[in-house]
C-alpha positions as CSV (number, residue, x, y, z in Angstrom):
1,M,58.2,57.3,-15.1
2,G,59.9,59.9,-17.3
3,E,62.1,60.9,-14.4
4,I,63.7,57.4,-14.3
5,S,64.3,57.5,-18.1
6,D,66.0,60.9,-17.6
7,A,68.1,59.5,-14.8
8,L,69.2,56.5,-16.9
9,R,70.1,58.9,-19.8
10,R,72.2,61.1,-17.5
11,A,74.0,58.1,-16.0
12,R,75.1,57.0,-19.5
13,I,76.3,60.5,-20.3
14,E,78.1,61.1,-17.0
15,A,79.7,57.7,-16.8
16,P,83.4,57.6,-17.6
17,P,84.2,55.7,-20.8
18,E,84.4,52.0,-20.2
19,R,87.6,50.3,-20.9
20,P,87.6,48.4,-24.2
21,A,86.3,44.9,-23.9
22,P,89.0,42.3,-24.2
23,E,89.1,40.7,-27.7
24,P,87.2,37.4,-27.6
25,M,89.1,34.2,-28.2
26,R,89.2,33.2,-31.9
27,G,89.9,30.0,-33.8
28,P,92.8,29.9,-36.2
29,S,90.6,30.6,-39.2
30,E,88.6,33.4,-37.8
31,P,89.4,37.0,-38.8
32,A,90.7,39.2,-36.0
33,D,88.1,42.0,-36.6
34,D,85.0,39.8,-36.8
35,H,84.2,39.6,-33.1
36,R,80.5,38.8,-33.6
37,A,81.3,35.7,-35.7
38,A,83.9,34.7,-33.0
39,L,81.3,35.0,-30.2
40,R,78.7,32.9,-32.0
41,G,81.1,30.3,-33.5
42,E,83.1,29.7,-30.4
43,A,80.3,28.8,-27.9
44,T,79.7,25.1,-27.4
45,A,77.4,24.1,-24.5
46,P,78.8,21.6,-22.1
47,R,77.4,18.1,-21.6
48,P,76.0,18.2,-18.1
49,G,76.9,15.3,-15.9
50,R,73.7,15.7,-13.8
51,A,71.2,17.4,-16.0
52,V,67.5,17.2,-15.4
53,V,65.1,17.7,-18.3
54,L,62.0,19.5,-17.2
55,S,58.6,18.7,-18.7
56,T,57.2,21.6,-20.8
57,E,53.7,20.1,-21.1
58,K,51.0,22.8,-20.8
59,H,49.7,21.4,-17.5
60,E,53.0,22.2,-15.7
61,P,52.4,25.0,-13.2
62,W,55.6,26.9,-13.8
63,L,54.6,27.5,-17.4
64,S,51.8,29.9,-16.3
65,R,54.6,32.4,-15.3
66,A,56.9,31.7,-18.2
67,V,55.1,33.7,-20.9
68,V,57.7,33.0,-23.6
69,V,57.3,29.3,-23.7
70,D,54.8,28.8,-26.5
71,G,53.9,32.4,-25.6
72,R,51.4,34.2,-27.9
73,G,50.6,37.8,-27.5
74,A,52.2,41.2,-26.7
75,A,54.1,40.1,-23.5
76,A,56.0,37.2,-25.2
77,E,56.8,39.3,-28.2
78,S,58.0,42.2,-26.1
79,F,60.5,39.9,-24.4
80,R,61.7,38.7,-27.8
81,H,62.2,42.3,-29.0
82,I,64.2,43.1,-25.8
83,A,66.2,39.9,-26.3
84,L,67.2,40.9,-29.9
85,R,68.3,44.4,-28.7
86,L,70.4,42.9,-25.9
87,R,72.1,40.5,-28.2
88,R,73.2,43.4,-30.4
89,A,74.3,45.4,-27.3
90,L,76.4,42.5,-26.0
91,D,77.9,41.8,-29.5
92,D,78.9,45.5,-29.8
93,R,80.8,45.2,-26.5
94,G,82.3,41.8,-27.3
95,A,80.5,40.5,-24.2
96,R,78.4,37.4,-23.4
97,S,77.1,38.0,-19.8
98,F,74.8,40.5,-18.1
99,A,72.9,40.8,-14.8
100,L,69.3,41.9,-14.2
101,V,69.4,44.4,-11.3
102,S,66.8,46.3,-9.4
103,A,66.9,48.9,-6.6
104,L,64.7,47.0,-4.1
105,R,62.5,43.9,-3.7
106,E,59.2,43.2,-5.5
107,E,60.2,45.0,-8.7
108,G,59.8,42.0,-10.9
109,K,63.5,41.3,-11.6
110,T,63.4,37.5,-11.3
111,T,60.3,37.2,-13.4
112,I,62.0,39.3,-16.1
113,A,65.3,37.4,-15.8
114,C,63.5,34.1,-16.3
115,N,61.4,35.2,-19.2
116,L,64.3,37.1,-20.9
117,A,66.5,34.0,-20.7
118,L,63.7,32.0,-22.3
119,A,63.3,34.6,-25.0
120,L,67.0,34.6,-25.7
121,A,67.0,30.8,-25.9
122,S,64.0,30.8,-28.3
123,L,66.1,33.0,-30.6
124,A,69.3,31.0,-30.4
125,H,70.5,28.1,-32.4
126,G,71.2,25.1,-30.2
127,R,71.9,25.1,-26.4
128,N,73.7,28.4,-26.2
129,V,71.9,30.4,-23.4
130,A,72.2,29.9,-19.7
131,L,70.3,31.4,-16.7
132,V,72.3,31.7,-13.4
133,D,70.8,32.5,-10.0
134,L,73.3,34.7,-8.1
135,D,70.9,35.9,-5.4
136,L,72.6,33.8,-2.7
137,R,70.7,35.5,0.1
138,K,67.2,34.9,-1.1
139,P,67.3,32.7,-4.2
140,S,64.2,32.7,-6.4
141,V,64.8,31.1,-9.8
142,A,64.5,27.5,-8.6
143,G,61.1,28.3,-6.9
144,Y,59.9,30.4,-9.8
145,L,60.5,27.6,-12.3
146,E,59.7,24.8,-9.8
147,L,63.1,23.1,-10.3
148,P,64.0,19.8,-8.6
149,A,66.3,20.2,-5.6
150,G,70.0,19.5,-5.7
151,P,73.4,21.1,-5.5
152,G,73.6,24.7,-6.6
153,V,75.7,27.7,-7.6
154,D,76.8,28.2,-4.0
155,D,78.3,24.7,-4.0
156,V,80.3,25.5,-7.2
157,L,81.6,28.8,-5.6
158,R,82.6,26.8,-2.5
159,G,84.5,24.3,-4.6
160,T,82.4,21.2,-3.6
161,H,80.7,20.7,-7.1
162,R,81.3,21.4,-10.7
163,L,79.1,23.4,-13.0
164,D,78.1,20.3,-15.0
165,E,76.9,18.7,-11.8
166,I,74.3,21.4,-11.0
167,C,73.0,22.2,-14.5
168,I,69.3,21.7,-15.1
169,S,68.1,21.7,-18.7
170,I,64.8,22.4,-20.4
171,D,64.2,21.5,-24.0
172,R,61.7,24.0,-25.3
173,P,63.4,26.4,-25.7
174,A,66.8,24.9,-25.1
175,L,67.9,26.6,-21.9
176,D,70.4,25.6,-19.2
177,I,69.7,26.8,-15.7
178,Y,72.2,27.0,-12.7
179,P,70.0,27.5,-9.6
180,V,70.5,28.1,-5.9
181,W,68.3,26.5,-3.2
182,R,69.8,27.4,0.2
183,S,70.1,30.9,1.5
184,Q,73.7,31.8,2.3
185,H,74.4,33.9,5.4
186,D,77.9,34.7,4.2
187,A,76.9,35.6,0.6
188,H,79.1,38.6,0.2
189,E,82.2,36.7,1.4
190,V,81.4,33.9,-1.1
191,L,81.0,36.3,-4.0
192,V,84.3,38.1,-3.5
193,R,86.3,34.9,-3.8
194,P,88.2,34.2,-7.1
195,A,85.8,31.3,-7.7
196,L,83.2,33.7,-9.0
197,E,85.5,35.1,-11.7
198,A,86.5,31.5,-12.6
199,M,82.8,30.4,-12.8
200,V,81.9,33.4,-15.0
201,R,84.8,32.8,-17.4
202,E,83.9,29.1,-17.7
203,L,80.3,29.9,-18.5
204,E,81.4,32.4,-21.1
205,R,83.5,29.7,-22.8
206,H,80.4,27.5,-23.1
207,Y,77.5,29.8,-23.9
208,E,76.8,32.7,-26.2
209,V,74.6,34.6,-23.6
210,I,74.5,34.1,-19.8
211,V,71.7,35.9,-17.8
212,F,72.4,36.4,-14.1
213,D,69.7,37.1,-11.5
214,T,71.0,39.2,-8.6
215,P,69.7,40.6,-5.2
216,P,68.5,44.2,-4.8
217,V,71.3,46.7,-5.3
218,L,70.3,49.1,-2.4
219,L,70.0,46.3,0.2
220,V,73.3,44.4,-0.2
221,P,76.6,44.9,-2.1
222,D,76.3,41.5,-3.9
223,A,74.9,42.8,-7.3
224,A,77.6,45.5,-7.7
225,V,80.3,42.9,-6.9
226,T,78.8,40.6,-9.6
227,V,78.3,43.2,-12.3
228,E,82.1,44.1,-12.1
229,R,82.8,40.6,-13.5
230,L,80.2,40.6,-16.2
231,G,79.7,42.3,-19.6
232,G,77.0,44.6,-18.4
233,A,73.8,45.1,-16.5
234,V,70.1,45.7,-17.3
235,T,68.2,47.7,-14.7
236,V,64.6,46.9,-13.8
237,A,62.2,49.6,-12.5
238,R,58.5,49.0,-11.6
239,A,55.9,51.6,-12.4
240,G,54.3,53.0,-9.3
241,R,56.9,51.4,-7.0
242,T,60.5,52.3,-8.0
243,S,61.3,55.8,-6.8
244,L,63.4,58.2,-8.8
245,R,65.7,58.7,-5.8
246,G,66.1,54.9,-5.4
247,F,66.8,54.4,-9.1
248,E,69.4,57.1,-9.2
249,H,71.1,55.7,-6.1
250,M,71.2,52.3,-7.7
251,L,72.9,53.7,-10.7
252,E,75.5,55.4,-8.5
253,L,76.4,52.0,-6.9
254,L,76.8,50.1,-10.1
255,P,80.2,50.0,-11.8
256,P,80.5,52.9,-14.3
257,G,79.8,52.2,-17.9
258,K,78.1,48.8,-17.3
259,V,74.4,49.7,-17.8
260,L,73.2,48.3,-21.1
261,G,69.6,49.6,-20.7
262,S,66.5,49.6,-18.6
263,I,63.2,47.7,-18.5
264,L,60.1,49.3,-17.1
265,N,57.9,46.7,-15.5
266,D,54.1,47.1,-15.3
267,G,54.4,50.3,-17.4
268,S,51.6,51.7,-19.6
269,P,51.9,50.9,-23.3
270,P,52.8,53.7,-25.7
271,P,49.9,55.9,-26.7
272,R,49.7,54.4,-30.2
273,A,49.8,50.8,-28.9
274,H,46.0,50.4,-29.0
275,H,45.9,51.0,-32.7
276,Y,47.7,47.7,-33.3
277,G,46.4,44.2,-32.7
278,Y,48.7,41.2,-32.0
279,Y,49.6,39.8,-35.4
280,G,47.9,36.4,-35.6
281,D,45.0,37.2,-33.2
282,P,41.5,36.9,-34.9
283,A,40.8,40.5,-33.9
284,A,43.8,41.7,-35.9
285,E,42.9,39.8,-39.1
286,G,42.3,42.1,-42.0
287,E,44.2,45.0,-40.5
288,E,47.4,44.7,-42.5
């Protein structure tokens, strides 16, 4: 997969400089140059009017796919490492929101989006992280996490519901989820409305980090439209499935300067990885 890494590196070099991020809102006592403090101090999660608290007992089926919840082992820790790097990248841009994007289907984007949101929430203080499904054509987050049915993001974008009416909350870690249940045949027309911009800005007022799941970039224009309104995008490639040509085409379709980084799904671990045991496993004891 070295070719994909080279393509991503070239995209960063060739992309025109991104316009400076707008200075985040500050309270009267906050210094103008401390945007990181402003980002963290300003976010206060809303009180959902119709929140549903999901059970996180170990027998719940959705937990088998959410590796970060009480996760032990390399997979959970890898998501936490990625989460920390993303927080720094967003802070450097003065941004709060980003989308997970992939070239085609079946590349693991929704799985990564859910686990990455859980990892970010596990590293945050309070209820300051949100996960939003913006794949209006084939929504997956609600099914992946086995959420109870109700109104969704599409209803907010059409003006029939408020964000606090569709929010679903879990307690461990503290994560708010804004799902979609019904496939929308006019998804592109819905996403180009001013309501999307307004929804993103409202979420950014309430949360420190918002993770958006989006449809495949090469199949429909929805992801590119969404990324234009967000702080950035993280590309997902799957080892043995994502082609170099498809990956490069995806980068060409995304707004310039928006790519924060890339995640290789199902990739082989680094050559030195087998020398290290997971810290806390019995097999790793005595290897410090």
